[in-house]
C-alpha positions, 0 to 999 in steps of 0.5 A: 034670533037673526043676529045669533044665526048670523054670528053662528054662520060667521063662526062656521065660515071662519072655522072652515077657513082656519081648518083649510089653512091648517090642513096645508101639508107644511103644518103637518097637522094630520101627520101620524105621530110615532109616540112609542119611540118618542116616549121611550127617549130618556130626554122625554119626560112629563109629556115633552122633550127637555134640555140637559139644563133648565131652559126657560124660553124667555128671560127677564120680567114679563113686561120686558118680554112683551115689549121685546116681542111687540118691538119685533112685530112692529119695529121699522128700524132700518138697521134690522134689514139691509137697505141694499142687496147683500152680495151673493154669488150664484154657483153652478152647484150641480157641476161642483166636483166632490174631490175636495172638502168645501162648503156653500152657504145659502144664508141663515142656516142652510148650506151644502157641505162636501166631506170625503166625496159626499154631499151633505145638505143642512136645513134647506130653506130655499123656496119662499112659498106660502105659508112659510112666506108669511113668516120668512122674508129674505133680505134683498139679494140673498134669495138666489138659490132654489131647490132645482139648483141643488145637485143630488144629495147623499145625506140631508140633515135636519136639526129641528122643526122650526120654519127657518130650518125645515121648509116643506116646499124645499123638502118636497121639491128635492125629495127624489134627489135625496139618498138618506135623511138624518134627523132628531126624534119626531121629525121623521113623522113630518118627512113621511107625511111629505112623501119621504120613504121610511127606509131613507130616514134615520131618526136619532136621539141624542148620543146615537150614531149611524154611519159616521154621524152622531146626534148631539144635544143642543139647548133649544126648543121645538114647535111648528104650530100653536099648541104644546111645545117640545113634542119633537127633538132638536139637535146638533150633529158631528159628521166624521169621514175621511179622518175629518170632523165637522160639527153642525151646531144647529140652534141653541144657547150656551151650556156645558155641551161644547166643552164635553164635545171637545173632550169626547171628539177632540179636534174638530176640523170645522164647526158651523155655529149659530150667530144671529137672531139673539136677544137678552130675553131669549138668551138661553135658546139662542147664542148671544154675542157674549156666549159665542166667544165661550162656545168657540173657546170651549169647542176649540175647532180648527176652523169656524163658520158662523150661520143663522144670519144675513138672510132673515130678521128674526130678532131686533139687532142690526142685521150686520152685527153678527158678522162684526161680533164673529170677526172681533172674536176671531181677531181677539183669539186668533181663530181661523174664521171662514167668512165668504158671501152667500153662494161662494165655494169655501174650501176648509 
């Protein structure tokens, strides 16, 4: 009897701890979910969002997938993480003029973009606060920007809900300096829960447009917490202003959408494309080196800047490989590849 009581007490305590942890706002567990808009989407079927093409999250046999995940969790290979600090530049972002078009990359998929006098902030992950610090450990030298370094933001763009793209602490700290938010379906529920005014948020389905920004597909997935996947939408975006076009690629594997985007929008001045955290066992949801070449050729952008690398080790490839892959492709096909250290002001 005493043993049973002890076990029950331990389970109650553990359950209480788990509930306390999951109640942290970053998980969004208690947010209100706006089901009507989501369920009305043509991309939402059978209780979840779907890609345009069938997209298994993992490929290969299950044993291979398990080995890959185990290697990711236990691998101490020094090639996954740089042993020396990565070169980075600390730029005074608040005093950057907006009279020209420029880009400042913060590593991985976070960057500040100036286009036609407006500042666009994309997928900012700049504050290693718990609980995201449990999952994301920045490479030496890359973690030099904080939310307080950012200027006022005209448009904040979130591509999807994953922790390496949508970070609670950063979004909380910049909330009062954001004039407008663009995001895919379901993301607004998080933002409202985190204190963003509803009138600031424009939530879009694929192919919807607002004020020069078009929400476009990507080939990915979503989940923020254990449970059912694909309850919020993932997206890429085209930003058009001042006669120029910038494609914000977000995350996702290769499919026919890049050729379709070129056919619809024509010449794109700058494309920011995923390049990193790839693996053959999840080749449909992230861009592999072989497919990056196809993406670039299909899209036919005038200039390319690759992202999703040089800050976090979320796969098992060498940390420096994505840069090398992009340069090889650019040399082979005479692509205008923009490449600069984190924090550098890049004119485009």
